[in-house]
N, C-alpha and C positions, 0 to 999 in steps of 0.2 A: 604209383606205378612200380611194381616190384621187379619188372624185368624189361629190358630193352635190347633190341638186336642191332648190331652194326650192319650197314649195307656193304655188300661185297665190292671191292675195288679191283679192277684189272690194271695193275701197274706194269712194271717192266717184266715181261713174261717170256723172254727169249727162250729159256730152257723148256717151258711148257709148250711154246709154239713148235719147237723142233720135234718134241715128242709127239704132239698131235699130228703134225704133218706126216710123220712116219707111218701113222696108221690111217691117214687120209680122212681125218675128222676136221670139221670146220673150226676156224680159229676166231674167237671173239676179241676185238680190240676196243670194246666199249669202255669208256671211262665213267659212265653213269652208274648209279646204284642198281643193284640187281635183286633187291628184296624189298618187300613192302613194309610199311610201318603200320603196326597194329598196336594201338595204345592199351589194349586190354589183354595182352598176351602174358601168360605165366608159364613157368616150367612145369613139366609133368609131375615132378616132385622136386624138393630142394636138392636132391642128390642125383637126379637123372639128367644125363647129357646125351646128345645125339651127334654123330659125325656123319656127314654126307659126302661121299667120295665119287668122283668120276674116274673110273679105273678100267684098264684094259681087261677084256674077257680072258679066260684061260688060254685061248689060242692067240691072244695078242693081235687080233685082226680088227677089233672094234672096241669102242668104249661102252661101258654099262654104268648104271647108277646103283651104288651100294650104300647101305646105311649101317652104322655100328652104334650100339647103345652101351652106355656106362651107367651103372646104378650107384656108383660111389664117387661121383664128382670127377670122373676122369682118371681115377687111380688105376682102373683096369677097364678093358673093353671086351665086349662079347664079339663073337665071330660076325663078320659082315653078312648082310642079307642083300641079294641082288633084287632090286625093285623093278628094273626095266626089262631084263631078259629079252633083249631085242636082237633081231638078225642084222640090223643096221646100227649106226652109231647113236648113242644117247648122251646128251651133254646139256650145258646151260641149265643146271639144276638149282633148286632152291628148297629150303626146308623151313617150316614154322611150327612151333609148339604152342598149344593153347590148352591149358589144363592137362587132362589125360589124352588129348587128341594131338596127333602128329600128322602134318600135311607135307607132302613132297610133290613138287612139279618139275617138269623138265621138257626139253625139246627132243623128239625122237625121229630119226630118219628111217625111211624105207631101206630095204636091203641094198637097192641099187643107188641110193643117195639122191634120187630125183624128187622125193617128197619129204616134207617134215611137218609134224604136228605137235601140239602141246598135250602132254599126258599128266595124269594125277594118280597118286596112290596115297592112302591114308591108313592110320591106325587109331582106334578108339580106346585102346587099353595100354597107353604109354609105351608103344613099340613092342609089346610082347608078341603081337601078330599083326599081319597087314592084310587089308582088303585087296581086291583085284584092281589092276590098273584100268583107268578110264581115259579114253581119248576125249579131250575137251574141245579142240578146234576141229574144223571140218574142211578147210580149203586144200590142205596138202601142199601149200606153196611155201615160199621161203619165209622163215621166221628169224628176224634179225637180232633179237635180244632175249635175255633170260626172262621167263614169265615171272610175274609178281604174284605173291600170295598173301592175303590178309585174312583176319578172322576176328569175330566178336560173338561170344556165346556159341550157339550151334551153327552160325552162319559162316561160310567160307567163300572167299572171292579170289578168282584168278584173272589176271589182266595180261594181255599180250598185244603186240603189234604184228601185222602181217605185211611184209613188203610187196607181196603179190597184189593185194588189194589196196594197200596204202592206208589202212585204217587201224584203229585201236579198239579192241574188243574186251568184254568182260563176261564172265559166266559165274553164276552163284549157286551154292548149295545151301539149303536151309536145315539140313540134317547131318552136319559134320562130314560132308563129302559122300554120303550114301547115294544120293541121286542129285541131278543137276538140272537147273532150269535152262531154257534155250539161250543160245549165244546172243548177246546184245552188242550192237555196233555203237560205240560211244561217240566216235568222231564223224562218221558219214560225210567224208570230205573228198572232193575230186582231186585235191592235192595230197601229198604224202603226210601222214601223221605218225609220229613216233616219240621217243624219249619220254615215255609215260612214267608217272609215279603215282602211288596209291597210299591212301591213309584211311584208317578205320577207327571210329570212336563210337562205341555204343551202336545205335541204329543208324548213324551217319557214315556214309561212304563217299570219299572224294577221289576223283582221278583227274590229274593234270597231265597235259601233253603239249608238244610243240607241233604246230600245224602249218604246212606250207600252202600257198595259193596254187592254182592250177599250173602256172608256168614255173613254179619253184623260185620266183624272184623275191618273195617275201615270206617270212616265217613269224608266226605269233604264238603266244601261249594261251591255251584254252583250259577250262576246268568244267567238270560236270559232277553233280552231286545227287545222292539219294538219301532221303531221311526216313526210309522205311525198310532198312536192311537190304537194300538193293532190289526190292520188288518192283519199284518204278523209279524213273530218273527224270530230273528236271532238265530244262533246256541247257545246251552248252553255252558257256559265257566266255567271251574273249577278254582276257585280262590285260594284254599288252596292246600297244598301238603303233609301234615303230616299224613293224615288218622285219625287225632284226632281233627277235627274242628267241632264245634257246635255253636248254638245260633247266626245265622247271623242276621244282621240288615242292612237295606239299606235306603239311603236318597239321594235326587237328587235336583239339581237346575240348570236351564239353560242347557248347554251341558255337565255338570259334574254330575257324580254319584259316590257314595261312599258305600262300603260294609265293615263292621267290623264284627268280630266274635271272639269267645273264641277258642284258639288253645293250645292243650296240648303237642306240640312237645318238649317243654323244660322240661316237666314233672310236672310243677306246675300250668300251665294255664296262658297264656298271652292273651292280646287283640291285634289282628292284624287288619290292615286296608289296602285296596287297592282302588285306585281312577282311574276313567276313565275321561279323558278330552274331549273325542270325542263321546259322546252319547252311550257309552258302546261298541264301536267297538274294543277297546283294553284297557288293564288295566295296570297301573303301578305296580311296585314291591311292595310286602307286606312290611308294616312298623309296627314295634313293638311299640305300644302306652303305654304299661304298664311298661316293662323293669325293673322288680324287682323280688325278690325271693318269694314274696307273691303270693297267688293264686288269679287271677283276672278272673271275670266272668260277665255275664249279661250285655253286652254292649248295649248302646242305642245311635242312631245317630239322629240329626235333622239339617236342613238347613234353612237359611233365607238370601236370596240374595247370596252374596259371603261368608257369614259366615257359618262355619260348627261347630257343637257342638257334643262332645262325652262325655258320662259318663259311668262308670262301677263300679262294686263292687269289693273291695279288701279285702281279709281275710289274716291276718298275722298268723305267727306260734303260737301266743298266743290266737288264736280264736277271736281276736277283728276284727270287720268289719268296713269298711269305704266306702264312696262314693267319687270317684275321678272324676274330671271334667277337660277336655281339650278343647281348641277352636282353630280354624283357621280363620283368617280374609281374606285369599286369596284363598278360594275354595279348601283348603286342601294342598296347596303348602308347607306351614310351619305351625307348631303348637306351641301353648303356652306350658309352663310348667304345671305341675300337681297342681290342686287346690283341697284340701280336703274339701268337703261340709258337711260331717257328719262322725264322727269317734269315736273310742273307745267304740263300742257298743258290749258287750260280747255275746248277744243272737242272733244277726243277724240283717241285714238290707235288707229289701225287695228291689228288683230291682227298681231303680228310673226311672222317666220319665222326658222328656224335653218338655217345651212349649215355643214358641217364638212368639213375636209380636213386629214389628219394631226393635228397639235396645234392647228390654227387653228379658231376658232369665230367665225362671222359672224352677227350678229343684224340683220335688215333690218326697218325700222319705217316706217310711213306716219303722218305727223303731220297730223291734220285741223285746219285753220284755219277761220276764219269762212266763207270762200268757196272755199277750195282745199285740196288735199292735197299735202304735201311729203314727199320721200323722205329718209331718213337711215339710216345703219348704224353699228354699233359692232363692232369686231373684237378678238379675243383671240388672242395667239400662244402661250398657255400653258394650253390646255384650259379656258378660262373662269375662271382664277384672277384675272385682271385684264383690263381692257378699255382700248383706246385711245380717242381723242376721236371725236366724231361726224363722219362724212364723208357728203357728199351726192353719190351717183353721177350724179344728173341735172343737176347744176349749177344748181339753183334752179328747175327746171321744175315746173309743176303736174302731178301724176301721177295715174294710175289704173291698176288691174290690173297692178301691178308683178310681174315674173317674173325670176328670177335663177338662174344655175348657177355652180358652182365646180369647177375642175379643177386640182388642184395649187395653184400660186400665182396662177393666172389666174381672174378672175371676169368674168362676162358678164351684163349686165342689159338688159332691154327693158321698156318701159312705154308706156302711152297718155299722150301729153303734150298739155297744153291751153294752155300759156303762149303759144305762137305758132300757135295753130290746132290742131285735133285731128289727131294723126298718131302713128305708131309711131316711137319713138326707141330708140336703141341706144348703149351705152357699155361699155367694158371696162377692167379693171385687170390689170396684169401683176405687181403687187407686193403681193399679198395684201390688196387693197382699200385701200391707203394713198392712192394717187392714181388718178384715172380719166381716160380720154380725153375729149375734147370730144364731147358727144352728137351723134349722126348721125341725121338723119331717114331712115328706111328705107322707109316706106310711108305715103302720105297717105290711103289709103282704108280700110285694115283697122280693124276695131272692137276687136280684141284680138290679143295675140301671146303665144307661149310661146317659150322658148329652151332648147335641150338640147345 
């Protein structure tokens, strides 16, 4: 796998929230990932990067979705293109690059703010031009999270949850976003379904989510899969049994798929995982990956070939926070012991994210201090067997909404920086994350950014 994308994290976003409130846009406080995992995603070219910005319109009365392109690995950037051009607010955006195809999804409000739907816009020529925007959802009710987008070959998948109906939906295009099949309800549940995650491997597509019963007294983790590029779907499978399962994360490679989640059956919060070796047809027994008296939460999975990586947050009884990492070299058959990548942080640690490229594994972590959030990352050159020292790509900036992408030995990071005034900052590494360029201020007005 030549490229892997980090999943966006909303950490301490006080500055962003104040800005968004001023223009009456909704605020997301979600701590879950906001982008899908697609195992067969590659850059449009080795030198092409895309920056996705949520930025105020010229009149500063609403947010629009803009994209900027760089054809020299971020050394310079073209003028931004407005993808949403909407009379209401557009926000919760995500971008995915697959070959020469670029896919962007977002949530778009009506001008009076009473309705919101999921929209898509794509480019089939590396961002040189863009097709028309397409509305993917149909209810016009409240959408609580950022849509997920995944891709494999010419197939594109967009997943979202609708708080109005309480279900998780998917829509598929078989021609790079040109046309779209009908909306498919994955959960079809009388209770609320949300916290969805998406993984795509070849013709296999998996969606996991948390599903509550009708009264909301119990929540379990479900998964549903397709083995024919999303043309048809198997029955949904209940993976947990405690009624206290939340925060599912799914990853896949080849014929194997893995779903991990936080489970409160023991009273303190453990990380459980189940693996399918036959493309989701059946699932092995649940395995406890945390096994201690501390509270464990916010699991994250990633795969690279036969390697599977898991990280999660642990909080001890003394309120210290740690990031724990485990790996498997045989597709989840056996697992390494626990490696602590960040520890003894009294104020908290934001949910970490995993990036992989060849035998490199990068774990990106946000450390929550008393008044600010700081960025750090640990990198492994041997599939997670050992990790180097902590590195700060932001050079000490106060960060929010960190987003990162890896392509070979190159890593690119953007974040909302607060140390010198709220603005979008960018830095890159050309040596597998060992050293980073001096951060560059790219946009003083945008409230969030993604990089692809």
